[in-house]
C-alpha positions in Angstrom: 116.4 96.7 122.8 119.5 96.5 121.2 118.5 93.9 118.9 115.4 96.1 117.9 117.3 99.0 117.3 119.7 97.3 115.3 117.3 95.6 113.1 115.4 98.8 112.8 118.5 100.8 112.0 119.5 98.0 108.9 116.1 96.8 107.7 116.5 98.8 104.5 114.9 96.0 102.1 114.3 94.0 105.0 111.5 96.6 106.7 108.4 94.9 106.2 109.7 91.3 107.6 111.3 93.6 110.7 108.1 95.1 111.3 106.3 91.6 111.2 108.6 90.2 113.6 108.4 93.0 116.0 104.7 94.5 116.1 103.7 91.9 118.6 106.3 92.8 120.7 105.3 96.1 121.0 103.9 96.8 124.1 106.8 95.6 125.9 109.0 97.7 123.4 106.8 100.9 125.1 107.3 99.7 128.5 110.8 100.1 128.4 110.9 103.5 126.5 108.3 104.6 129.3 111.2 104.0 131.6 114.1 105.3 129.2 112.6 108.6 128.7 113.5 109.9 132.6 116.0 107.2 133.8 118.2 106.3 130.5 121.5 107.9 131.8 123.3 110.1 129.4 126.0 108.4 128.6 128.2 109.3 125.4 125.7 111.5 124.0 123.9 108.9 122.6 120.4 107.5 123.9 118.9 104.5 122.7 115.2 105.8 123.4 114.9 108.6 121.2 116.1 107.0 118.3 114.2 103.6 119.0 111.0 106.1 119.4 112.0 107.7 116.0 112.5 104.1 114.3 109.2 102.6 115.6 107.2 105.2 113.2 107.2 101.9 110.9 105.6 99.7 113.4 103.1 102.6 114.3 102.3 103.3 110.6 101.3 99.4 109.7 99.5 99.1 113.1 97.4 102.3 112.4 98.6 103.9 115.6 100.8 106.2 114.1 98.4 109.0 116.0 99.6 107.1 119.2 103.3 108.5 118.6 102.8 111.6 118.8 103.4 112.1 122.9 105.5 109.4 122.7 107.7 111.4 120.0 107.4 114.7 122.4 108.6 112.9 125.2 111.6 111.3 123.2 112.4 114.9 122.2 112.7 116.2 125.8 115.0 113.1 126.5 117.1 113.5 123.8 117.5 117.7 124.6 118.2 116.7 128.3 121.4 115.0 127.5 122.7 116.8 124.5 121.5 113.9 122.1 121.9 116.0 118.5 121.3 112.8 117.1 118.3 111.2 118.5 116.7 115.2 118.6 117.4 115.0 114.7 115.8 111.8 114.6 113.0 112.6 116.5 112.2 116.2 115.0 112.2 114.2 111.3 109.6 111.6 112.8 107.5 114.2 114.4 107.7 115.7 111.1 106.2 113.0 108.8 103.4 112.1 111.4 102.4 116.2 110.9 102.8 115.7 106.7 100.7 112.3 107.3 97.9 114.8 109.0 98.5 117.5 106.2 99.9 120.0 108.8 102.3 121.2 106.0 103.6 124.2 108.2 103.9 121.9 111.6 106.1 119.4 109.1 108.3 122.1 107.6 109.2 123.2 111.0 110.2 119.6 112.4 112.1 119.0 109.0 113.7 122.1 109.1 114.8 121.7 112.8 116.1 118.2 111.8 117.9 119.6 108.8 120.1 122.2 111.3 121.6 119.4 113.2 122.4 116.3 110.7 124.8 118.9 108.5 126.5 119.4 111.7 126.8 116.1 113.3 127.7 114.5 109.8 124.8 112.1 109.1 124.3 112.5 105.6 121.8 109.8 105.2 119.7 111.9 107.6 120.2 114.7 105.9 119.1 113.1 102.4 116.0 111.6 104.1 114.9 115.0 105.4 115.4 116.7 102.0 113.3 113.8 100.5 110.7 115.0 103.0 111.0 118.2 102.5 110.5 117.9 98.7 106.9 116.6 99.1 106.2 119.7 101.3 107.5 122.2 98.8 105.4 120.0 96.0 102.0 120.7 98.4 102.7 123.9 98.8 102.6 124.4 95.3 106.8 125.0 95.1 107.0 121.8 92.4 110.8 123.7 90.9 112.2 123.9 94.6 110.6 120.4 95.3 112.3 118.6 92.5 115.8 120.2 93.6 115.1 119.0 97.0 114.3 115.4 95.6 117.2 115.3 93.4 119.8 116.2 96.4 118.6 113.3 98.4 118.1 110.7 95.0 121.7 111.4 94.3 123.1 110.6 97.9 121.2 107.7 97.9 123.0 106.5 94.7 126.1 107.2 96.0 125.7 104.6 98.6 123.7 102.0 96.5 120.4 102.1 98.8 117.8 101.5 96.4 115.0 100.7 99.2 115.6 104.6 100.0 115.2 105.3 96.2 112.7 103.9 95.9 110.6 104.7 99.1 111.3 108.2 97.9 110.0 108.2 94.7 107.0 106.4 95.7 106.5 109.3 97.9 106.5 111.7 95.6 104.8 110.1 92.9 101.6 109.6 95.3 101.9 113.1 96.4 101.7 113.9 92.6 98.4 111.8 92.5 96.8 113.9 95.0 97.5 116.6 92.7 96.0 114.8 89.6 99.3 114.9 88.1 99.0 111.2 86.6 101.3 111.8 83.9 104.5 113.1 86.1 103.5 111.1 88.7 103.7 107.4 86.6 106.9 107.6 85.8 108.1 108.0 89.4 105.8 105.3 90.3 106.8 102.6 87.6 111.0 103.5 88.6 110.1 102.6 92.1 108.4 99.6 90.9 111.3 98.2 89.3 113.7 98.9 92.2 111.5 97.1 94.1 111.6 94.2 91.9 115.5 94.0 91.8 115.5 94.0 95.3 112.9 91.3 96.0 110.0 92.9 97.1 107.6 92.6 94.1 104.3 92.6 95.9 105.0 96.4 96.4 105.8 97.1 92.5 102.3 95.4 91.7 100.6 98.2 93.9 103.1 101.1 92.3 102.1 100.0 88.6 98.3 99.5 89.3 98.9 103.4 91.0 100.8 104.7 87.5 97.6 102.7 85.4 100.2 100.1 84.4 98.8 97.3 86.1 100.2 93.8 85.2 98.3 90.7 84.1 98.2 87.9 86.5 100.2 86.2 84.5 102.7 89.0 84.2 102.7 89.0 88.1 103.3 85.6 88.1 106.2 85.6 86.1 107.6 88.7 88.2 107.1 86.6 91.6 108.6 83.8 90.1 111.6 85.8 88.7 112.0 87.3 92.5 111.7 83.7 94.2 114.6 82.4 91.8 117.0 85.3 92.7 116.4 85.6 96.5 116.7 81.5 96.4 120.1 82.0 94.9 120.9 85.2 97.2 119.9 82.6 100.1 117.4 85.8 101.9 115.3 83.4 103.6 113.3 86.6 104.9 112.4 88.1 101.4 112.0 84.9 100.3 109.1 83.9 102.5 107.5 87.4 101.6 108.0 86.9 97.5 106.9 82.8 98.4 103.4 84.3 100.0 102.7 86.6 97.8 103.5 84.2 94.8 101.0 81.7 96.7 98.3 84.1 97.4 98.7 84.8 93.5 98.2 81.1 92.4 95.8 80.7 94.7 93.8 83.7 93.1 94.6 82.5 89.6 93.2 78.7 90.6 96.5 77.4 89.6 96.3 74.4 91.9 99.9 72.8 91.2 101.8 75.8 91.5 99.9 77.1 94.8 101.0 73.6 96.1 104.3 73.5 94.9 104.8 77.0 96.4 103.2 76.4 99.8 105.7 73.3 100.0 108.8 75.5 99.8 107.1 78.3 101.9 106.4 75.5 104.5 110.3 74.6 104.4 110.9 78.1 106.0 108.1 79.0 108.1 106.3 75.3 109.3 104.5 77.1 111.9 102.8 79.3 108.9 99.0 78.6 109.4 97.8 80.4 106.7 100.1 78.6 104.3 98.8 75.0 105.8 95.2 76.2 105.0 96.2 77.3 101.3 97.9 74.2 100.6 94.9 72.2 101.9 92.6 73.7 100.4 94.8 73.5 96.9 94.9 69.6 97.4 91.4 69.5 98.3 90.9 71.2 94.2 92.9 68.5 92.8 90.7 65.9 94.5 93.8 64.7 96.6 91.5 64.3 99.9 94.4 62.0 102.4 96.8 65.5 101.7 94.5 68.1 102.2 93.0 66.2 105.6 97.1 66.2 106.4 97.5 69.8 105.6 94.4 70.9 107.5 95.4 68.8 110.7 98.6 71.4 110.3 96.3 74.3 110.0 94.0 74.1 112.8 97.3 73.0 115.1 98.5 76.2 114.3 95.3 78.3 114.3 93.0 76.4 116.6 90.7 79.2 117.3 89.4 79.6 113.8 86.0 77.9 113.5 85.8 78.2 109.5 89.1 76.4 109.5 87.7 73.5 111.3 84.8 73.3 109.2 86.9 73.1 106.2 88.9 70.2 108.0 85.6 68.4 109.1 84.1 68.8 105.5 87.5 67.0 104.3 87.6 64.1 106.9 83.6 63.2 106.1 84.5 62.0 102.5 87.3 59.8 104.2 85.1 58.2 106.4 87.0 59.8 109.8 83.5 60.7 110.8 84.3 60.8 114.3 87.2 63.1 113.6 85.1 65.3 111.9 82.3 65.3 114.3 85.3 66.6 116.9 86.5 69.3 114.5 82.8 70.3 114.7 82.3 70.3 118.0 85.8 72.4 118.6 84.4 75.2 116.5 
């Protein structure tokens, strides 16, 4: 629990990698939380369960289980109040507000955000305060109070800038821009989305930047996307940031496959696999690229690794068999077809 709590709190630019790492552990995490809501000792007025529950919202969003979190957040709030854990209480109220906002319950979102905002300044948590201000700005905007919304957003962005938190700036701009699109204010949304896209590129998350540019009506060509991804890969390689490098390489590999740039796909897949040798999807893409280059021996070797990592994938086995047949390895091909 300590490791997960620490990773989620400091994830920042690495949030996507952290989510991928921990989503499969969610059942065991929740089992611990079920125990902790009632039994975690009140020591130091800082409980792990409420804070961890609030942070788990990132996992619930990507695993499509956000509504499931309402009961858990309510229990976490009770636990925080039981032990007078003011920081935990504020974090849970913020998470409950986020849930209400996603369900378009603006009144409930405001109530929860204001409850959190009443606590954060009292405990000196300026980052928590900024996060709530950015969220409240969205509520104001959706309620038609655009001037008030911009004041709150500016206060949040100023704090993020003071601590050089580019990830939080990008996320705040994205959400505000998204809400402007919902209000059919594309001309106002586009500059914010493009600014967020630039920040995501700077911190090594170019795949998010592509999505935002598309939302802003400034979708780059595949060649431009490839150039930006290659630049991000080079920067991350220089920084030695393996987690983000893996994400950027995966995005570049998928783009090479889409563009039918088979030599580029081979080079990118090989680099990706030096970092994540068990990545069955990357092995399968490498095999496909080799096959398109008529290198059947290399394709067969790559398919063998792909099947080893995803042995229940019948289509993958069929592709492997189809590669083995021209090589005269008929018994092996038959075995793959039978197993699939």
